[in-house]
DSSP file (Angstrom, degrees, kcal/mol; ACC not computed):
  #  RESIDUE AA STRUCTURE BP1 BP2  ACC     N-H-->O    O-->H-N    N-H-->O    O-->H-N    TCO  KAPPA ALPHA  PHI   PSI    X-CA   Y-CA   Z-CA
    1    1 A X     >        0   0    0      0, 0.0     4,-2.0     0, 0.0     5,-0.1   0.000 360.0 360.0 360.0 -49.3   -9.0   -1.2    5.2
    2    2 A X  H  >  +     0   0    0      2,-0.2     4,-2.4     1,-0.2    34,-0.3   0.856 360.0  53.0 -71.8 -32.9   -5.8    0.3    3.9
    3    3 A X  H  > S+     0   0    0      2,-0.2     4,-2.2     1,-0.2    -1,-0.2   0.936 109.5  48.4 -64.4 -46.2   -5.0    1.8    7.3
    4    4 A X  H  > S+     0   0    0      1,-0.2     4,-2.4     2,-0.2    -2,-0.2   0.898 111.8  49.3 -60.9 -42.3   -5.4   -1.6    9.0
    5    5 A X  H  X S+     0   0    0     -4,-2.0     4,-2.8     2,-0.2     5,-0.2   0.911 108.4  53.0 -65.1 -41.9   -3.2   -3.3    6.4
    6    6 A X  H  X S+     0   0    0     -4,-2.4     4,-2.4    26,-0.2    -2,-0.2   0.907 110.6  48.1 -59.9 -41.2   -0.5   -0.6    6.8
    7    7 A X  H  X S+     0   0    0     -4,-2.2     4,-2.6     2,-0.2    -2,-0.2   0.929 111.9  49.0 -64.1 -44.7   -0.6   -1.2   10.6
    8    8 A X  H  X S+     0   0    0     -4,-2.4     4,-2.3     1,-0.2    -2,-0.2   0.906 113.2  46.8 -62.9 -42.2   -0.3   -5.0   10.1
    9    9 A X  H  X S+     0   0    0     -4,-2.8     4,-2.6     2,-0.2    -1,-0.2   0.919 111.3  52.1 -65.4 -43.0    2.6   -4.6    7.7
   10   10 A X  H  X S+     0   0    0     -4,-2.4     4,-0.8    -5,-0.2    -2,-0.2   0.929 111.7  46.2 -59.3 -46.2    4.3   -2.2   10.0
   11   11 A X  H >< S+     0   0    0     -4,-2.6     3,-0.6     1,-0.2     4,-0.3   0.918 113.7  48.9 -62.8 -43.6    4.0   -4.6   12.9
   12   12 A X  H >< S+     0   0    0     -4,-2.3     3,-1.6     1,-0.2    -2,-0.2   0.885 106.8  54.5 -66.6 -39.2    5.2   -7.6   10.9
   13   13 A X  H >< S+     0   0    0     -4,-2.6     3,-1.6     1,-0.3    -1,-0.2   0.662  89.8  76.7 -72.6 -14.0    8.2   -5.8    9.5
   14   14 A X  T << S+     0   0    0     -4,-0.8    -1,-0.3    -3,-0.6    -2,-0.2   0.693  89.2  59.6 -66.6 -16.5    9.4   -5.0   13.0
   15   15 A X  T <  S+     0   0    0     -3,-1.6    -1,-0.3    -4,-0.3    -2,-0.2   0.448  80.3 111.9 -91.4   0.1   10.5   -8.6   13.2
   16   16 A X  S <  S-     0   0    0     -3,-1.6     5,-0.1     1,-0.1    62,-0.0  -0.302  87.1 -79.8 -64.2 157.7   12.9   -8.3   10.2
   17   17 A X    >>  -     0   0    0      1,-0.1     3,-1.8     3,-0.1     4,-0.7  -0.233  45.6-108.5 -56.8 150.5   16.6   -8.5   11.1
   18   18 A X  G >4 S+     0   0    0      1,-0.3     3,-1.1     2,-0.2     4,-0.5   0.853 118.6  55.3 -51.7 -40.5   18.0   -5.3   12.5
   19   19 A X  G 34 S+     0   0    0      1,-0.3    -1,-0.3     2,-0.2     3,-0.3   0.732 108.0  50.5 -68.6 -18.7   20.0   -4.5    9.4
   20   20 A X  G X4>S+     0   0    0     -3,-1.8     5,-2.4     1,-0.2     3,-0.8   0.522  85.7  85.4 -94.4  -6.5   16.8   -4.7    7.3
   21   21 A X  T <<5S+     0   0    0     -3,-1.1    -1,-0.2    -4,-0.7    -2,-0.2   0.844 100.9  35.6 -59.8 -32.4   14.8   -2.4    9.6
   22   22 A X  T 3 5S+     0   0    0     -4,-0.5    -1,-0.2    -3,-0.3    -2,-0.1   0.329 125.4  41.0-105.4   5.9   16.3    0.5    7.6
   23   23 A X  T <>5S+     0   0    0     -3,-0.8     4,-2.1     3,-0.1     5,-0.2   0.483 130.3   0.0-113.8-101.1   16.3   -1.2    4.2
   24   24 A X  H  >5S+     0   0    0      1,-0.2     4,-2.8     2,-0.2     5,-0.3   0.907 132.0  55.7 -61.5 -42.6   13.4   -3.4    3.1
   25   25 A X  H  ><S+     0   0    0     -5,-2.4     4,-2.2     1,-0.2    -1,-0.2   0.924 109.7  45.0 -56.9 -46.9   11.5   -2.8    6.3
   26   26 A X  H  > S+     0   0    0     -6,-0.5     4,-2.4     1,-0.2    -1,-0.2   0.909 114.1  49.7 -64.2 -42.5   11.5    1.0    5.9
   27   27 A X  H  X S+     0   0    0     -4,-2.1     4,-2.4     2,-0.2    -2,-0.2   0.919 112.2  46.0 -64.4 -44.2   10.6    0.8    2.2
   28   28 A X  H  X S+     0   0    0     -4,-2.8     4,-2.4     2,-0.2    -1,-0.2   0.897 113.7  49.2 -68.8 -38.8    7.7   -1.5    2.7
   29   29 A X  H  X S+     0   0    0     -4,-2.2     4,-2.5    -5,-0.3     5,-0.2   0.916 111.5  49.9 -64.7 -42.0    6.3    0.5    5.7
   30   30 A X  H  X S+     0   0    0     -4,-2.4     4,-1.5     2,-0.2    -2,-0.2   0.922 113.1  45.4 -62.0 -45.5    6.6    3.7    3.7
   31   31 A X  H  X S+     0   0    0     -4,-2.4     4,-0.9     2,-0.2    -2,-0.2   0.917 114.5  48.2 -65.3 -43.0    4.8    2.3    0.7
   32   32 A X  H >X S+     0   0    0     -4,-2.4     4,-0.7     1,-0.2     3,-0.6   0.898 113.1  47.1 -65.8 -40.4    2.1    0.7    2.9
   33   33 A X  H 3X S+     0   0    0     -4,-2.5     4,-1.6     1,-0.2    -1,-0.2   0.771 102.2  65.9 -71.7 -25.5    1.5    3.9    4.9
   34   34 A X  H 3X S+     0   0    0     -4,-1.5     4,-2.5    -5,-0.2     5,-0.2   0.809  91.4  65.0 -65.3 -30.1    1.4    6.0    1.7
   35   35 A X  H <X S+     0   0    0     -4,-0.9     4,-1.9    -3,-0.6    -1,-0.2   0.979 108.4  33.6 -63.3 -60.1   -1.8    4.3    0.6
   36   36 A X  H  X S+     0   0    0     -4,-0.7     4,-2.5   -34,-0.3     5,-0.2   0.872 117.1  57.6 -65.3 -32.2   -4.2    5.5    3.3
   37   37 A X  H  X S+     0   0    0     -4,-1.6     4,-2.4     1,-0.2    -1,-0.2   0.916 109.2  44.0 -63.0 -42.0   -2.3    8.9    3.5
   38   38 A X  H  X S+     0   0    0     -4,-2.5     4,-2.4     2,-0.2    -1,-0.2   0.835 111.1  54.1 -73.3 -31.7   -2.9    9.6   -0.2
   39   39 A X  H  X S+     0   0    0     -4,-1.9     4,-2.5    -5,-0.2    -2,-0.2   0.944 112.4  44.4 -63.0 -46.9   -6.5    8.5    0.0
   40   40 A X  H  X S+     0   0    0     -4,-2.5     4,-2.0     2,-0.2    -2,-0.2   0.925 114.5  47.9 -64.7 -45.1   -7.1   10.9    2.9
   41   41 A X  H  X S+     0   0    0     -4,-2.4     4,-0.7     1,-0.2    -1,-0.2   0.908 113.4  48.2 -64.5 -40.4   -5.2   13.8    1.2
   42   42 A X  H >< S+     0   0    0     -4,-2.4     3,-0.9     1,-0.2    -1,-0.2   0.907 108.9  53.5 -64.5 -41.3   -7.1   13.2   -2.0
   43   43 A X  H >< S+     0   0    0     -4,-2.5     3,-1.6     1,-0.3    -1,-0.2   0.876 103.5  56.7 -61.6 -36.8  -10.4   13.1   -0.2
   44   44 A X  H 3< S+     0   0    0     -4,-2.0    -1,-0.3     1,-0.3     3,-0.2   0.754 113.0  41.7 -65.3 -22.2   -9.7   16.4    1.4
   45   45 A X  T X< S+     0   0    0     -3,-0.9     3,-2.1    -4,-0.7     7,-0.5   0.066  76.9 122.3-110.0  22.5   -9.2   17.9   -2.2
   46   46 A X  T <   +     0   0    0     -3,-1.6    -1,-0.1     1,-0.3    -2,-0.1   0.636  54.5  80.2 -66.3 -13.3  -12.2   16.1   -3.7
   47   47 A X  T 3  S+     0   0    0     -3,-0.2     2,-0.7     1,-0.2    -1,-0.3   0.769  92.6  57.7 -63.8 -20.7  -13.8   19.3   -4.8
   48   48 A X  S <> S-     0   0    0     -3,-2.1     4,-2.6     1,-0.2     5,-0.2  -0.930  74.9-162.7-108.3 108.5  -11.3   19.1   -7.6
   49   49 A X  H  > S+     0   0    0     -2,-0.7     4,-2.6     1,-0.2     5,-0.2   0.880  90.9  54.2 -57.3 -39.1  -11.9   15.8   -9.5
   50   50 A X  H  > S+     0   0    0      2,-0.2     4,-1.9     1,-0.2    -1,-0.2   0.914 110.2  45.7 -63.4 -43.1   -8.5   16.0  -11.1
   51   51 A X  H  > S+     0   0    0     -6,-0.2     4,-2.1     2,-0.2    -2,-0.2   0.927 112.6  50.2 -66.2 -44.5   -6.7   16.4   -7.8
   52   52 A X  H  X S+     0   0    0     -4,-2.6     4,-2.0    -7,-0.5    -2,-0.2   0.935 111.9  47.8 -59.0 -46.8   -8.7   13.6   -6.1
   53   53 A X  H  X S+     0   0    0     -4,-2.6     4,-2.3     1,-0.2    -1,-0.2   0.857 107.6  56.8 -64.0 -35.2   -7.9   11.3   -9.0
   54   54 A X  H  X S+     0   0    0     -4,-1.9     4,-1.9     1,-0.2    -1,-0.2   0.926 108.9  45.8 -61.7 -44.6   -4.2   12.2   -8.9
   55   55 A X  H  X S+     0   0    0     -4,-2.1     4,-2.2     1,-0.2    -1,-0.2   0.851 110.1  54.2 -69.0 -33.8   -4.0   11.1   -5.3
   56   56 A X  H  X S+     0   0    0     -4,-2.0     4,-2.5     2,-0.2    -1,-0.2   0.906 107.5  50.9 -63.5 -40.6   -5.9    7.9   -6.0
   57   57 A X  H  X S+     0   0    0     -4,-2.3     4,-2.5     2,-0.2    -2,-0.2   0.887 108.7  51.1 -64.8 -38.2   -3.3    7.1   -8.7
   58   58 A X  H  X S+     0   0    0     -4,-1.9     4,-2.2     2,-0.2    -1,-0.2   0.924 110.5  49.3 -63.7 -42.6   -0.5    7.7   -6.3
   59   59 A X  H  X S+     0   0    0     -4,-2.2     4,-1.9     2,-0.2    -2,-0.2   0.900 110.2  50.8 -62.7 -40.9   -2.2    5.4   -3.8
   60   60 A X  H  X S+     0   0    0     -4,-2.5     4,-1.9     1,-0.2    -1,-0.2   0.914 109.7  50.7 -61.8 -43.1   -2.6    2.7   -6.6
   61   61 A X  H  X S+     0   0    0     -4,-2.5     4,-2.4     1,-0.2    -2,-0.2   0.882 107.8  52.7 -62.0 -38.4    1.1    3.1   -7.4
   62   62 A X  H  X S+     0   0    0     -4,-2.2     4,-2.6     2,-0.2    -1,-0.2   0.851 105.3  55.7 -66.4 -34.1    1.9    2.6   -3.7
   63   63 A X  H  X S+     0   0    0     -4,-1.9     4,-2.0     2,-0.2    -2,-0.2   0.941 110.1  45.1 -59.7 -47.5   -0.1   -0.6   -3.7
   64   64 A X  H  X S+     0   0    0     -4,-1.9     4,-1.7     2,-0.2    -2,-0.2   0.904 113.3  49.7 -65.3 -41.4    2.0   -1.9   -6.6
   65   65 A X  H  X S+     0   0    0     -4,-2.4     4,-2.2     1,-0.2    -1,-0.2   0.922 109.2  52.5 -61.9 -43.7    5.2   -0.8   -4.9
   66   66 A X  H  X S+     0   0    0     -4,-2.6     4,-2.4     1,-0.2    -1,-0.2   0.888 105.5  54.3 -61.3 -39.9    4.2   -2.5   -1.7
   67   67 A X  H  X S+     0   0    0     -4,-2.0     4,-2.3     1,-0.2    -1,-0.2   0.888 107.0  51.7 -63.0 -37.8    3.5   -5.7   -3.5
   68   68 A X  H  X S+     0   0    0     -4,-1.7     4,-2.5     2,-0.2    -2,-0.2   0.939 110.6  47.4 -61.6 -47.1    7.0   -5.6   -4.9
   69   69 A X  H  X S+     0   0    0     -4,-2.2     4,-2.5     1,-0.2    -2,-0.2   0.853 110.0  53.7 -65.2 -33.8    8.5   -5.1   -1.4
   70   70 A X  H  X S+     0   0    0     -4,-2.4     4,-2.3     2,-0.2    -1,-0.2   0.938 110.1  46.8 -63.7 -46.1    6.4   -8.0   -0.1
   71   71 A X  H  X S+     0   0    0     -4,-2.3     4,-2.9     1,-0.2    -2,-0.2   0.912 112.8  49.2 -61.5 -42.8    7.7  -10.3   -2.8
   72   72 A X  H  X S+     0   0    0     -4,-2.5     4,-2.1     2,-0.2    -1,-0.2   0.905 110.2  51.0 -64.5 -40.5   11.2   -9.2   -2.1
   73   73 A X  H  <>S+     0   0    0     -4,-2.5     5,-2.8     2,-0.2     6,-1.1   0.890 112.0  48.0 -63.2 -39.5   10.8   -9.8    1.6
   74   74 A X  H ><5S+     0   0    0     -4,-2.3     3,-1.2     4,-0.2    -2,-0.2   0.941 112.5  47.7 -63.8 -47.9    9.4  -13.2    0.9
   75   75 A X  H 3<5S+     0   0    0     -4,-2.9    -2,-0.2     1,-0.3    -1,-0.2   0.795 109.3  53.7 -66.8 -28.2   12.3  -14.1   -1.4
   76   76 A X  T 3<5S-     0   0    0     -4,-2.1    -1,-0.3    -5,-0.2    -2,-0.2   0.583 119.1-113.2 -79.7 -10.4   14.8  -12.8    1.2
   77   77 A X  T < 5S+     0   0    0     -3,-1.2    -3,-0.2    -4,-0.5    -2,-0.1   0.637  87.8 113.3  90.0  15.2   13.2  -15.1    3.7
   78   78 A X  S   <S+     0   0    0     -5,-2.8     2,-0.4    -6,-0.2    -4,-0.2   0.698  76.5  41.0 -92.6 -21.4   11.8  -12.4    6.0
   79   79 A X  S    S-     0   0    0     -6,-1.1    -2,-0.2    -9,-0.1    -1,-0.1  -0.966  84.4-122.6-123.5 142.7    8.1  -13.2    5.3
   80   80 A X     >  -     0   0    0     -2,-0.4     4,-2.6     1,-0.1     5,-0.2  -0.395  29.4-111.3 -74.1 161.1    6.6  -16.7    4.9
   81   81 A X  H  > S+     0   0    0      1,-0.2     4,-2.5     2,-0.2     5,-0.2   0.905 119.5  50.6 -57.7 -42.4    4.8  -17.5    1.7
   82   82 A X  H  > S+     0   0    0      2,-0.2     4,-2.4     1,-0.2    -1,-0.2   0.918 111.4  46.4 -64.9 -44.8    1.5  -17.6    3.7
   83   83 A X  H  > S+     0   0    0      2,-0.2     4,-2.4     1,-0.2     5,-0.2   0.925 113.6  48.7 -64.2 -44.6    2.1  -14.1    5.2
   84   84 A X  H  X S+     0   0    0     -4,-2.6     4,-2.8     1,-0.2     5,-0.2   0.925 111.8  49.5 -61.2 -45.0    3.2  -12.6    1.9
   85   85 A X  H  X S+     0   0    0     -4,-2.5     4,-2.7    -5,-0.2     5,-0.2   0.907 110.2  50.7 -62.2 -42.1    0.1  -14.1    0.1
   86   86 A X  H  X S+     0   0    0     -4,-2.4     4,-2.1     2,-0.2    -1,-0.2   0.936 113.5  44.8 -62.0 -45.9   -2.3  -12.8    2.8
   87   87 A X  H  X S+     0   0    0     -4,-2.4     4,-2.5     1,-0.2    -2,-0.2   0.910 114.5  49.1 -64.5 -41.9   -0.8   -9.2    2.6
   88   88 A X  H  X S+     0   0    0     -4,-2.8     4,-2.7     2,-0.2    -2,-0.2   0.886 108.9  52.4 -67.0 -38.0   -0.8   -9.3   -1.2
   89   89 A X  H  X S+     0   0    0     -4,-2.7     4,-2.0     2,-0.2    -1,-0.2   0.929 112.1  45.9 -61.5 -44.3   -4.4  -10.5   -1.4
   90   90 A X  H  X S+     0   0    0     -4,-2.1     4,-2.2    -5,-0.2    -2,-0.2   0.906 112.7  50.6 -64.2 -40.8   -5.4   -7.6    0.9
   91   91 A X  H  X S+     0   0    0     -4,-2.5     4,-2.7     1,-0.2    -2,-0.2   0.885 108.3  52.8 -64.5 -38.7   -3.3   -5.2   -1.2
   92   92 A X  H  X S+     0   0    0     -4,-2.7     4,-2.4     2,-0.2    -1,-0.2   0.897 108.9  49.6 -63.6 -40.7   -5.0   -6.6   -4.4
   93   93 A X  H  X S+     0   0    0     -4,-2.0     4,-2.3     2,-0.2    -2,-0.2   0.922 112.6  47.1 -64.7 -43.2   -8.5   -5.9   -2.9
   94   94 A X  H  X S+     0   0    0     -4,-2.2     4,-2.6     2,-0.2    -2,-0.2   0.932 112.0  50.6 -63.8 -44.9   -7.5   -2.4   -1.9
   95   95 A X  H  X S+     0   0    0     -4,-2.7     4,-2.5     1,-0.2    -2,-0.2   0.905 110.1  49.7 -59.2 -42.5   -6.0   -1.8   -5.4
   96   96 A X  H  X S+     0   0    0     -4,-2.4     4,-2.3     2,-0.2    -1,-0.2   0.906 111.1  49.0 -64.4 -41.4   -9.1   -3.0   -7.1
   97   97 A X  H  X S+     0   0    0     -4,-2.3     4,-2.5     2,-0.2    -2,-0.2   0.911 111.8  49.3 -64.8 -40.9  -11.3   -0.7   -4.9
   98   98 A X  H  X S+     0   0    0     -4,-2.6     4,-2.7     2,-0.2    -2,-0.2   0.908 110.5  50.2 -64.2 -41.3   -9.1    2.3   -5.7
   99   99 A X  H  X S+     0   0    0     -4,-2.5     4,-2.3     2,-0.2    -1,-0.2   0.902 111.1  49.0 -64.7 -40.0   -9.2    1.6   -9.4
  100  100 A X  H  X S+     0   0    0     -4,-2.3     4,-2.2     2,-0.2    -2,-0.2   0.921 112.1  48.5 -64.4 -43.1  -13.0    1.3   -9.3
  101  101 A X  H  X S+     0   0    0     -4,-2.5     4,-2.2     1,-0.2    -2,-0.2   0.917 110.5  51.6 -62.1 -42.5  -13.2    4.6   -7.4
  102  102 A X  H  X S+     0   0    0     -4,-2.7     4,-1.4     1,-0.2    -1,-0.2   0.910 109.0  50.6 -60.6 -42.4  -10.9    6.2   -9.9
  103  103 A X  H  X S+     0   0    0     -4,-2.3     4,-0.7     1,-0.2    -1,-0.2   0.901 109.6  50.8 -64.2 -39.4  -13.0    5.0  -12.8
  104  104 A X  H >< S+     0   0    0     -4,-2.2     3,-0.7     1,-0.2    -1,-0.2   0.905 113.0  44.9 -64.1 -40.5  -16.2    6.4  -11.1
  105  105 A X  H >< S+     0   0    0     -4,-2.2     3,-1.3     1,-0.2    -1,-0.2   0.702  99.2  72.6 -76.9 -18.1  -14.6    9.8  -10.6
  106  106 A X  H 3< S+     0   0    0     -4,-1.4    -1,-0.2     1,-0.3    -2,-0.2   0.799  90.9  58.5 -65.3 -27.9  -13.1    9.8  -14.1
  107  107 A X  T <<        0   0    0     -4,-0.7    -1,-0.3    -3,-0.7    -2,-0.2   0.560 360.0 360.0 -80.7  -6.9  -16.6   10.4  -15.5
  108  108 A X    <         0   0    0     -3,-1.3    -1,-0.2    -4,-0.1    -2,-0.2   0.480 360.0 360.0 -83.7 360.0  -17.0   13.7  -13.6
């Protein structure tokens, strides 16, 4: 789910103006890609509950960062309101799932 969203965001930001490819475009792609990357890295270290939870928190932080970049892209006129809302809704679902997973692992 987060991998698919990162791909969709990456594809969409490729249509940003050339001067924004290395500014907002790069930042939003980096934040979106960080989410699945941190989930995978945390899962690889799941034998340590503390390490796994640390990587989940980083992924949650990347969700929030990505939402900021989405809003900024919308306000700059690079994303439509509908596109931004769709990406943010998906990001909210991923964030909620990560927070639930973090809470479950917190009890270990």
